N, C-alpha and C positions, 0 to 999 in steps of 0.2 A: 503494501500499500504506500503511495506516496505521500510525503510529507504534508502537500496542501490537502490532500483529501482527509488527511488527521485534524487539519487545522478545522476544515469545514463541519465534521463529525461533533467539535467540541460546543457547549453552551454558548459562548460569546465570543465574536468576533476579537483579536488584536486590535488595541487602539490605533495603531499604525494602519491599518487597513481602513476602518472605519474614518480615520483622517484623510486617507486616499480617493474614497470615496465622496465625500463633501468636497475635496480639491478638484475634483472631476465633474463634479457637479456644478461648482461655482464657475468653471472653464466653459462650460457649456454641453458639455457631454450628456445623451441621453442613457435613460435606465437600461435599455437594453444591451447597448455597447460597453456599459460598464461592467454590469455583470457578466457578459461574455469576456473581456478582456481581464478580470479580478478572479473568475471562477465562482461568482458567488449569486446567488439565487436573485430574480429580479423583485422579489417580495422583500428580500432584507435588504437591497440596495435602497428599496422604496422607504422600507420603516428606520433605515439609517437617517435618511435626508429629512424624514417626516421629523423625527426626533430632535436633529439638528437645527429646523427650523422652528421647531416648537421653543427647544430649552436652550439655543445657542452651543450645545455642547455635543459632541460624541463620546463623553465620558459617561461610565456607569453610575447611575444615580441609586441612591438610596430607595427602597421601596416604601411605600406607604403601610405603617402598622394599623390595622383595622382595629377599632374601639374595642370588639369584644374579644381580640387576640390575646392570648397569654403568652408571657415568656417562658422558655425551658426553665423549671424549676418553681414557677407560680402554680404547681398543681394541689390544689387542696383536696382535703378528704372530702368526699360528695356523699351525700345520702343516696343509698341504692333507691331507684324507682320501683314501685309499686305497680305493675303492668296486670294485676288481678282484679280490676275493676274496681 
């Protein structure tokens, strides 16, 4: 398996590749040409550019924590639920 294929199977693209996608977009390249040249799916190119337009960065941003979400170790003892009527 080639090195490029291993990169594409990981969850997150390298920052350098995301920056190259944005640079090509700013110089007027189309999504299809960028996708073919960088061997990245067109939908990924589109989502990286959308993220850049929305947030002004290609860096990985922290995810929003849901209000009911507990952090690791916040497990309290819960009373067993009675399912018998």
